[in-house]
C-alpha positions in Angstrom: 57.9 -70.6 -52.9 56.4 -68.5 -55.8 57.4 -65.1 -56.0 54.6 -62.2 -56.3 54.3 -58.5 -57.0 57.9 -56.6 -56.9 59.9 -60.4 -55.9 58.4 -61.6 -59.0 59.0 -58.4 -61.5 63.0 -58.3 -59.5 63.1 -61.9 -60.5 62.1 -60.5 -63.8 64.8 -58.7 -63.7 68.0 -60.7 -63.3 66.5 -64.0 -63.8 65.9 -67.4 -62.1 68.1 -68.2 -58.4 70.9 -69.5 -59.4 71.1 -72.6 -56.6 69.1 -73.6 -53.9 68.2 -71.3 -51.2 68.9 -73.0 -47.2 66.1 -73.4 -45.7 64.7 -70.5 -43.6 62.8 -70.8 -40.0 61.2 -67.1 -40.2 59.4 -67.4 -37.2 62.4 -68.2 -35.2 64.6 -65.4 -36.9 61.8 -62.6 -36.0 61.4 -64.0 -33.0 64.9 -63.6 -31.9 64.9 -60.1 -33.7 62.1 -59.3 -32.2 60.5 -57.1 -34.9 58.8 -59.1 -38.0 60.9 -58.8 -41.2 59.3 -57.6 -44.8 57.3 -59.9 -46.5 59.5 -59.5 -50.1 62.7 -59.7 -48.4 61.5 -63.0 -46.8 60.3 -64.1 -50.2 63.5 -63.1 -52.4 65.5 -64.9 -49.9 63.7 -67.8 -49.5 63.9 -68.2 -52.9 67.6 -66.6 -53.9 69.4 -67.2 -50.4 72.6 -65.3 -49.9 72.8 -63.9 -53.5 74.7 -60.8 -55.0 73.5 -58.9 -57.3 75.5 -57.1 -60.4 78.1 -58.3 -62.2 82.2 -59.7 -61.7 83.7 -56.5 -62.7 81.3 -54.0 -61.1 79.9 -52.8 -58.1 77.6 -55.6 -56.2 74.9 -55.5 -53.4 75.2 -58.7 -51.6 72.3 -60.2 -49.4 73.4 -61.7 -46.1 70.4 -64.0 -45.2 70.0 -66.0 -42.2 72.3 -69.0 -42.6 75.5 -70.3 -41.8 78.6 -71.0 -43.7 80.2 -74.4 -44.3 83.7 -73.1 -42.7 81.8 -71.7 -40.3 83.3 -67.6 -40.7 80.1 -66.5 -41.3 76.8 -67.2 -38.4 73.9 -64.9 -38.8 73.5 -63.9 -35.5 77.1 -62.7 -35.0 77.4 -61.2 -38.2 74.1 -59.3 -37.4 75.5 -58.3 -33.9 79.1 -57.3 -34.9 78.1 -55.3 -37.7 75.5 -53.2 -35.6 78.4 -52.6 -33.1 80.6 -51.9 -36.2 78.4 -49.5 -37.7 77.9 -47.4 -34.2 81.6 -46.9 -34.4 83.2 -46.1 -38.3 81.1 -43.5 -39.0 82.5 -41.1 -36.1 85.4 -39.9 -38.3 82.6 -38.7 -40.7 79.7 -37.2 -39.0 78.5 -36.2 -35.5 75.3 -37.4 -36.2 75.2 -40.9 -34.2 71.9 -43.7 -35.4 70.6 -46.1 -33.3 70.6 -50.2 -34.0 68.2 -53.0 -32.9 67.6 -54.4 -30.3 66.9 -50.2 -29.9 63.2 -49.9 -30.5 63.4 -48.1 -33.9 66.8 -48.9 -34.5 68.5 -49.5 -37.9 68.6 -53.7 -39.0 71.4 -54.4 -41.5 70.7 -57.0 -44.4 73.0 -56.4 -46.7 76.2 -54.9 -48.0 78.1 -53.6 -51.2 81.5 -54.9 -53.0 82.5 -51.7 -51.9 82.2 -52.5 -48.3 78.8 -50.4 -47.6 76.6 -51.5 -45.5 72.6 -51.8 -45.8 70.2 -51.4 -43.5 66.1 -51.2 -42.7 65.1 -47.8 -40.9 62.3 -49.8 -38.7 61.6 -46.2 -36.9 59.0 -45.2 -40.0 56.7 -47.9 -39.3 55.5 -50.4 -37.4 54.3 -52.4 -40.9 57.7 -53.9 -42.4 57.1 -53.4 -46.3 57.0 -49.7 -45.4 61.0 -50.2 -44.0 63.3 -48.0 -46.3 66.9 -48.5 -46.5 69.6 -47.1 -45.0 73.2 -47.5 -46.8 76.5 -46.3 -44.6 79.5 -45.3 -46.9 83.0 -44.2 -45.1 84.6 -44.3 -49.4 84.3 -40.2 -49.0 86.3 -37.7 -47.5 86.3 -36.6 -44.0 83.9 -34.2 -43.2 83.2 -33.3 -46.7 79.8 -36.1 -47.3 77.6 -37.3 -45.0 78.3 -41.2 -44.3 74.3 -41.6 -44.3 72.3 -41.9 -47.4 68.5 -42.1 -46.8 66.7 -43.9 -49.8 63.5 -43.3 -48.6 62.0 -46.6 -50.8 61.6 -50.2 -49.3 64.8 -52.9 -50.5 63.5 -54.4 -53.8 62.5 -50.8 -55.1 65.5 -49.8 -54.3 67.3 -53.0 -55.9 65.0 -52.4 -59.1 66.5 -48.6 -59.2 69.7 -49.5 -58.4 69.8 -52.0 -61.7 67.7 -49.6 -64.2 70.0 -46.4 -63.9 71.7 -46.2 -60.7 70.9 -44.7 -57.3 72.9 -42.4 -55.2 75.8 -43.2 -53.4 79.2 -40.9 -52.3 81.1 -43.2 -51.9 81.4 -45.0 -55.4 82.4 -43.4 -58.7 81.0 -40.6 -59.9 78.9 -40.7 -56.1 76.1 -43.7 -57.7 75.6 -47.4 -56.8 74.9 -48.7 -59.9 73.6 -49.4 -62.4 73.9 -52.9 -61.3 74.2 -55.7 -64.1 71.2 -57.7 -64.5 72.6 -60.7 -62.9 72.4 -62.6 -59.7 74.8 -65.4 -58.5 75.6 -67.0 -55.1 78.0 -65.1 -53.1 80.9 -67.4 -52.8 81.6 -67.3 -48.9 77.8 -68.8 -48.2 77.8 -71.0 -51.0 76.6 -74.3 -49.6 75.6 -72.7 -46.3 73.0 -74.3 -43.9 69.9 -73.1 -42.3 70.5 -71.0 -39.0 69.3 -72.1 -35.7 68.3 -69.6 -33.1 70.5 -69.1 -29.9 69.5 -70.4 -27.0 67.8 -68.6 -24.0 70.2 -67.0 -22.4 72.7 -67.5 -25.6 74.4 -64.5 -26.8 76.1 -64.7 -30.6 78.9 -62.4 -29.3 79.5 -64.0 -26.2 83.2 -65.6 -27.5 83.8 -62.1 -28.5 83.4 -61.0 -25.1 85.4 -63.8 -23.8 88.4 -62.9 -26.2 88.7 -59.4 -23.9 90.9 -61.6 -21.4 90.5 -65.6 -22.7 92.9 -66.8 -25.2 96.3 -65.5 -27.1 97.5 -65.1 -30.8 95.8 -65.1 -34.3 92.6 -67.4 -32.6 92.1 -64.5 -30.3 91.9 -61.5 -32.2 89.7 -63.7 -34.9 87.4 -63.9 -31.7 87.6 -60.4 -30.7 87.4 -58.6 -34.1 86.1 -61.0 -37.0 87.5 -60.8 -39.8 86.3 -59.7 -43.5 84.4 -62.4 -45.5 86.2 -61.6 -48.6 89.6 -60.0 -47.2 91.6 -57.9 -50.3 94.6 -59.6 -50.3 95.5 -58.7 -54.0 96.9 -61.1 -56.5 100.5 -62.7 -55.9 102.2 -64.7 -53.0 104.5 -64.0 -50.3 107.5 -65.3 -52.2 107.2 -62.4 -54.7 106.9 -60.1 -51.5 109.8 -61.8 -49.8 111.8 -61.4 -53.6 110.6 -57.5 -53.0 111.7 -56.6 -50.0 115.0 -58.9 -49.6 113.6 -61.1 -46.4 111.3 -63.5 -45.3 108.5 -62.4 -42.3 107.3 -63.6 -38.9 104.9 -66.4 -39.5 102.3 -64.6 -36.9 102.3 -61.5 -39.2 101.7 -63.3 -42.6 98.6 -65.1 -41.0 97.5 -62.4 -39.8 98.0 -60.2 -43.3 96.0 -63.5 -45.0 92.8 -63.6 -43.1 92.0 -59.8 -43.0 94.0 -58.5 -46.1 94.5 -54.6 -45.9 92.6 -52.4 -44.2 92.8 -50.1 -40.5 92.6 -51.3 -37.0 89.8 -48.5 -36.2 91.1 -45.8 -38.0 94.3 -45.7 -36.7 96.2 -48.4 -37.6 97.2 -49.2 -40.9 97.9 -53.2 -42.6 98.4 -53.1 -46.2 97.0 -55.8 -48.8 100.1 -58.2 -48.3 100.3 -59.3 -52.4 98.8 -56.0 -54.1 101.5 -55.3 -56.4 101.0 -51.4 -56.6 102.3 -48.4 -54.6 99.7 -49.3 -52.0 100.5 -53.3 -51.7 102.5 -54.3 -48.7 106.2 -55.1 -50.2 105.9 -51.1 -51.5 104.6 -49.9 -48.3 107.8 -51.8 -46.4 110.2 -50.3 -48.9 109.0 -46.8 -48.8 108.9 -46.6 -44.9 112.3 -48.3 -45.0 113.6 -45.6 -46.9 112.4 -43.0 -44.9 113.7 -44.3 -41.8 116.9 -44.6 -43.2 117.1 -40.9 -44.2 116.5 -40.0 -40.6 119.0 -42.6 -38.9 121.9 -41.3 -41.2 120.5 -37.6 -40.2 119.8 -38.0 -36.8 121.1 -41.2 -35.0 120.8 -39.6 -31.5 117.0 -40.1 -32.1 116.9 -42.8 -34.5 119.5 -45.1 -32.6 118.7 -48.5 -34.2 119.9 -48.8 -38.3 117.4 -49.8 -40.6 117.3 -53.3 -41.8 119.9 -55.3 -43.7 122.0 -54.0 -40.8 122.2 -56.9 -38.1 119.3 -56.4 -35.2 118.2 -53.4 -37.8 114.4 -52.1 -38.3 112.1 -53.2 -40.7 108.8 -51.5 -40.7 105.7 -53.6 -41.7 102.6 -51.0 -40.9 101.7 -47.2 -40.0 99.3 -45.5 -37.8 97.3 -42.5 -38.7 100.0 -40.1 -36.5 102.8 -41.0 -38.5 104.5 -43.8 -35.8 105.8 -47.1 -37.5 106.0 -50.4 -36.4 108.3 -53.0 -37.5 110.9 -55.4 -36.6 114.1 -55.7 -34.7 115.4 -58.2 -37.0 117.3 -60.3 -34.5 117.9 -63.5 -35.1 115.4 -65.3 -37.9 112.0 -63.9 -38.8 110.2 -65.9 -36.1 111.9 -64.7 -33.5 111.9 -61.1 -34.4 110.7 -58.7 -31.3 108.2 -55.9 -32.6 109.8 -52.2 -32.8 107.6 -49.4 -32.6 109.4 -45.6 -34.4 107.2 -43.3 -32.8 106.6 -39.9 -34.5 106.2 -37.8 -31.2 108.3 -39.7 -28.5 111.7 -41.7 -27.9 112.1 -44.9 -30.0 112.5 -46.8 -27.1 113.3 -50.8 -26.7 111.8 -53.7 -28.7 108.7 -54.8 -27.1 108.5 -58.8 -26.0 105.9 -60.1 -28.0 105.1 -60.6 -31.8 103.3 -58.3 -33.9 99.9 -60.6 -33.2 100.3 -60.4 -29.6 101.6 -57.0 -29.4 97.7 -55.9 -31.8 96.0 -58.4 -29.3 97.4 -56.3 -26.2 96.3 -53.2 -27.7 92.9 -54.4 -28.9 91.8 -55.3 -25.3 92.5 -51.8 -23.8 95.9 -52.8 -22.1 98.8 -50.5 -21.5 100.7 -50.5 -25.0 104.1 -50.8 -23.3 105.3 -48.1 -26.0 104.1 -44.7 -26.6 103.6 -45.1 -30.0 100.5 -47.3 -29.5 98.0 -44.7 -27.8 96.5 -46.0 -25.2 92.3 -46.5 -24.6 91.0 -44.0 -22.0 91.2 -45.2 -18.2 87.8 -47.0 -18.1 86.5 -47.5 -21.7 85.3 -51.1 -23.1 87.7 -51.8 -26.0 84.6 -53.1 -27.9 83.3 -49.5 -27.8 86.5 -48.4 -30.2 88.0 -51.7 -31.5 87.1 -52.5 -35.4 89.0 -53.5 -38.1 87.9 -51.1 -41.4 88.9 -53.7 -44.2 89.8 -52.6 -48.0 87.9 -53.8 -50.8 89.4 -54.9 -54.4 89.1 -52.1 -56.6 86.3 -52.5 -59.2 86.6 -51.7 -62.8 83.8 -50.2 -64.8 81.4 -52.4 -66.1 82.2 -52.4 -69.9 
């Protein structure tokens, strides 16, 4: 497809497409969305496909397009529905403003994200003409109740991208409170390299059917993956499990390692923190375990009546691995081999209690499904609340260096 108008001007800025783009049946996409899409976006996607704009060392803007990844981890319909669900929940810590999303008439429609984890939408309420839809950004990389997470740019996509390249655009979640200036480069978004065409779901089919089924079906990591899809680019840090084991002095349960590899660092529902497993700094898993272990050891020595389990490496001792926003610490009772360890919770505002029966992943799944937590350290959902109205995973992103 020959690019014209703003799309051609954009191509002049960033260069030619880096690879052939997956074919898109735009009539099928628009029929499924029940709205038309901007002509310049369709021209750009038809030529470039799923790409990221910007240099490898700075922030990038990523276009998520109608396609299916080679490994099956990205399917356009499922990604769109999940992103809308996620984005209806995650701003609640920062603002009382609530926005609506398609298929609600006039709702926001997601089309991309930044490498910092901010999502980009069109505001379809502005006009019946999609070419006039302005871009809206959602960022949660801000201080609570200091900045608003929503940024209304009031210009269409290609005008925004050109401005971001030429000088940058406002974003309170970025250093300097600015998105850009983006390096005028374009490359295929790695997780979607070689992606194939997207097929509209059959009538009566729902992209999130597997997610809803996972509320009651399946177990272990596969069920968690279906219930809360992992990020396409999890931030794990640089290193290996062997380096983690050397620092903390022991191996860890297999289920926990597999979970950490798939999701990387992040928070579950703004409550349970999971550190990047291989990050070598103070916010990585090894440093976090050692810091929490030292804190628990101090409490145990000072008040053993309230903290009766000895700290690791005592036989059967407590080894922490995660924490909550309320100050609770989650870890294991280290009896036997690591894969036999039972989950232990050290609540901040309750008795320590007994170890739980399942693995870390099984305990997490039990909680994500809204079931009674089994320990006061895991807060329960209010009765009657749908877990999918509150549960999500907010991933950390790799720290970006300022472009040279």
